[in-house]
C-alpha positions, 0 to 999 in steps of 0.5 A: 326347430323353426330357426331363422337362418337369416339371423343366426346363420353367419353370426358370431356367438361367444359362450362363456362359462363352465356350466352344463347349459352353456355346453348344451347351448353351444352344441345346439347352435353348432348343430342347427345353425351356421353360426360361428361359436366361441366357447370360453370358461373364464373372464380373461379368455372371454375378453381376449376373444371379444377384443380379437374376433367380430362378435354378434352376441355374447351369452355368459353364465353368471358363475365364472371362475373367480368372478361373475358374468356381471363383472364380465358385462361391466368390463365389456360395457366399458368398451361397447354398448351395442354388443348384445349380452345375455346373462343366464343363471340356474340360481336366479334371483331378483338381486342378480337380475337387478345387478345385471340390468344395472350393468347394461345386460341385454337380456337376463335368463333364468335357466331353470330347465336347461334341456328344454330352454337350450333348444327353444327359449335360449335360441329364440332370445338369442335370435331376438337380441341379435335381430334387435342389435341389427335393427339398432345398428341399421338405425344408427347407420341410417342416422349417420347417413342422414347426418352425412347428407344433412351436413353436406357442405354443398347442400343446404338442408332444412327439416320442417315440422308437419305444419311447415315450421322450421325444426332443424337446419344444417350449417350450410344453410345457416351460413347463407344468412346473417340471422340467428337461426335459433330465433326463427325455429318454429316459424313458417318456412316460406316466411324465413330470411332465406326467401323473404324479408320482414316476414313476407311470404314467398309464394313459390316456397310456400306452394312446394312445402304445402305439396310436401305436407300433402305427401307430394315431392316438389321442386322449385328454383328460387332467388335467395334474398333478391333484394341484397347486393349478391343474390343467389339462385337456389334449386329447392327439392322438398320431400315428405318423410313418413313412418312405417305406417305411412304417416307424415312425420316431417318434411326435408328441404334440400337446396343447392346453390346453382348460381354459377350454373345459371350464370354459365348458362346465361353466359353460354347463351350470351356467348352464342349470341356474341359468336353470331354477331361477331361472325356477322360483323368481324372484318376477318373472313372465314371460308371452309372448302373441301379438297376440290376448293368448293365452298362448304361454308362462307362467313356472312361478313365476307363483304367486308373484304371482298365486297361480295355477298356469300351467294356471290362468292359461291358463284365465283367458283372455287377458292382458287378463283378468289385467292389465286392458284398455288396459295399453299403447299398441300403436303406442307399443310398435311405435315404441319396441320396449319399454315399461318400468315400467308401473304397474298393479294386479292381484288374486291368487287370494286376492282381495288386490290387488297393485301391479305394475310391467310391462315390455312388449317385442316379441319373436319366440319361437316363436308369441309376439310380446309378452313381459310381465315383471311385478314385484310392488312392493306392499311397496315401495309400502307402504314408500314410503308408510310412509317418507313418513310416517316422514319427516314423523315425523322432521320432528316430532322436530326440534321436540320438546324433551323425551323425553315429546314424542318418545315421544308422537310415536312412538305417534301415528305408528306406525299410519301407518308400521307399520299397527299400532294398538297401540304404547307407549314406555317411558322409562328412569329411571336413578335408580330403574333402572325403565322407566316407560310414557311414552306409549301408544295407546288400542288398546294399553290395550284389548288389554293393559290398563294398562302397569305400571312395569318394573324394568330387571332383564331379567326381562320382555320390555321389560326384557330387550330394553332390558338386552340391547339386543336387537330382539325380533319375535314372530309370537305373543308368547304363545310368549315365555318372558318374557311378563309379562301372560299375559292380554294380547290382543296376539299379534304384537309387537315390542320394540325398544330405544331406545338407553339411553333406553327401549323401543318396543313395537308389535303387533296382535291378529293372529298373524304380522303382521310381514313383512320390510317391517314389521320394517324400518320398525319398526327405522327408526322406532325408529332415528329416535326414538333419534336424536331422543332422543339429540338432546334429551339432547345439547341438554339436556346442552349447556344444562346445560353452558351453565348450569354454565359461566355459573355458573362464570363468575359464580363466577370473576368473583366470585372475581376480585373477592375476589382483587382485594379480598384483594390490596388488603387484603394491601397495606393490612395491610403498611402498617397500624400499629395493630390498629384500622387493620387492622380498619377497613381490612379491613371497608371494602375488603370492602364497597367498590364493592359487593363485599359488602353488610356486613362486621364484626369482633368479639371475644369478651368472656369476662365476658359470653360474647358477641361484641362488634363492634370494627369494621364497614363497609357497609350496617349499618342497625342490624343489630349492635344488633339481635343479642346474638351470644351464643357458641353452636355451633348455631342462632345467628347465623353470627358467634356459631357461628364464635366458638363452634366456631373454624370457618368458618360459611357460609350460602348462603341466609339465607331457608332456615329463616326461621322457625327462627332469629330472626336470619334475619328481621333479615338478610333485611330488610337484603338479607343473603341469604348469610353467611360468618363466618371465625375470625381465628386465628394459631398457635392464638391467636384475634384475633376473628371476621370476618363478611361479608354478600352481597346474593345467594344462593350468593355464597360457594362452596367456593373463595371460602370457602377463599380468605376463610378464608386471608384470615382467617389473613392478618389474624390474622397481621398482628394478631399482628405488630402485637402483637409490634411493640407488645410490643417498644416497650412498657416496662411488662410484667406478669410472671405465674407459673404452676405446671403438672403436665403430663408433656408438657412436656419439662423436666417429663418430664426432671426426673421421669425423672432425679429432679433439679431443672432450670431454664431462664433464657432462651437458646433458639435456633431452627435448621433442625435444631430448637430448642436450649435451655440447661438448668441441672441444680441437684441431680443428676449431670449425666451421669445427666441427660444419659443420661436426656435422650438416651432421650427421644423429644422430645430429638434431641441432648444436649450437656454444656456445663459440669459442677460437681460435682452440677450443670452445664449441658446444651444440648438439641436438641428435636424440637418447638417450644419454648414460648418460641418460641410465646410470642414469636410473640405478643409475650410472653417466656418468662423462666424455668422451674424443674422438679423431679420433682413440679412445674414453675413458669413465669415469663412477661413480658407487655407491656402492649400484649398482653392477659394473658388471651390469654397465659393462654389460650395457656398453658392450651391448651398444658398441663393442670393449670395454676395462676396463682400470681403476677402483678406489673407491672414497668418495664423501660424502660432494660433493655428498650431496651438488651437489644433494641439489643444483640441487634440487633447480634449474629449468630446464630452470635455469640449461640450462641457467647456463650451457650455460653460463659456457660452453660459458666462461662467468664466465672466466676472462677475459670473452670469451662471454658477457651476451648479447652473451649468451642471444642471444645463448639462444634466450632470452633477456639480462635482462632475462639472468642476472636475471637467472644467479643471481638466480642460484648464490643465490641458490648456495651460499644458499646451501653452507653457509646456508642450510649446516651450513658449516664453512669457513674452511670446505668450503675451505677443500671441494674446496681443 
């Protein structure tokens, strides 16, 4: 038989059934092939083999024990659809064939001639089934391989049609764009969003695709969407796909993102260029030698340190000629492979010595074995030494206590820090707005001459640096526009502001002295000095604040003592019964517990125009007898000045002007070092002068002065209250009559304006709205007088109380306090006033307890052009007592009602006003008026007959 060993040899075949042809077919396969043959008779046995052994084909008879081959087929197809299954039957029919095909049979064989078919047809059809299954498996594997390649996340893959339009795209490619791929399937590949925008064709992509369509493999590197913010570089490979006949069926495009690789290559090129530039320009020098010290490589930048070219370095000889013998221990290098930071010195081409840090490393580069890297640390060494000096300078600054000391330290340490001998420090004088030279070196004066004071106007270099807060460095100061001294030998110079303290100047007679290190150190020195100056200023301010706080505490303590004294004085004033008690109590309390050294109260004697003592306490030591205390405004003892001016006089230092004023010598001899004199004034009436002396200078500040001045008012008020009290108790009075010609008096001005005669005979009322006064019009139309009064600024309200032909009574509400109230504050009574167009007369009762001169002074200070016309003494003991007691019984409202009724003529016979009319004037009801009137009458009669127990004869005598 022409069997193909490549198909059945090595295959596994399961034969199922108990029929004869199955057994014959098994013998044939075992005889003529190398196939592995399994034989079972039942479905269950066949399923066991199927599930445990790898099979390439299954051939089953239709009739099985208890079921059929179709049942077995259906069970197998529930688990696999790829295993070839052949169904053979000797009694074939279309129904069985149809059932087998429906169940998924691979081939259906009608075994009609087993002897012939077993050795020929069954083998062939089995071989064909296996070969077909293998081809399907191969196709599936290839499909899986293609899918694996197609879905590679690292590669974007596109499948194109034979016209170059898109058919399929993998996920990697989908994620490269934001477009919905389904909408662009069928579009030409070179116009798609991966390469173009708005349908524009990409020529490179189109070219390689067209080559693939012609059957040629192509590659291209393209930029994906070059117009976006983050373009990607894609390596495209395009290959045609042909069928077995060599016909083009599709095109596969693969794209690999090589952006990182491109970037790396670009960075590598840039790095190589940077490396070349770095080697040529870095200040560190690299040298490579062999074991004998001969150069195998010299860095191109060797001139930066040594001043030689690479060729000149080679001509010098070996590395030992450049860096010196015994630079390092060869054995130590062999052990450690590298030796770092070997400090040595070398001389450059110009003969300048450099300090180097050398690293030595074993290498194997071409013929070189030792690599030397040299770093010039000359400036660093200079900086370290300068910083050490600057550290010492900073320590010195810590102990400096004045700006001058710091300025001198800066100048002294400039040579050690900056290696410059010429230096100076200007300090700012804020009061004069000048920069003054505070310290300078000898070299500075030798090069520049004497340093002048500089005005802080920004015109010269020091001034400009300070005002603009700018650091200035000059290689040659003669090139500066603001150079003030053109004859200076300074060349290199720096001007550095020291904050708001001044300017630091340093320089030399050489051009180009300042390099980066020197400039940095100059800035550090100036910053350190500025911090020290700030510290001194801050500490000075703190000390000043401490002194101020101490002074304030002392003043507060003194003020607390004064307030305590004032509280004691206030309590004593409340309890005092007499003027003498007030005077002595005030003086004693002021000098108690060493509060003040001496205090006294004096009164001006108008006959001698001197201040006469009336009470004193403390350490007097004959001081009052040593002075005359003449009342004068200047050059006199403080008490005399206060008596003359009426103002507080304060002397903080008695010793000042000792030879100019005689009283100071007497005061100093008694340890009176400061003085405060206070007028005792209440309601413009003077009650004397209180003068206090302290044993220390500046014992009185502004606050103490204000507090004690208020105390003077309190004392004067208490003295006025005593006088009013005494006035109420005294029965003997002095009646004085004045004539005045002063239009400022409201009654005088009203009489002139109305052309009438007015009289006031008591009856003033004080309320929150103003002063109410009853005025009788003697010879004039009352309506005209009322109209004239309503036009005056000094009168707020006019009310007609009664009218009688040409006269009547008006009640006036005045905008200013009436004279009667001011006199009452001093214990006097404004008894009567009569005013006509040409003259006004005043009658005032002054109790004996009050000095008539005081009241006279008050009247003279109130009015101009005043004349005393009469003065007589009266005894009003009974009248005074009854009047006072009666007034004490009345309320303000009752007094207002009865006064209005009286001046309205209600009590006259016949009555000029009825009760209803008076009630209407008072804006109350008639019953209320009558009730007030009866109440006042009852209180009057009670005062006359009950409380005073007067007889009828006494009452008659009183009335007479």
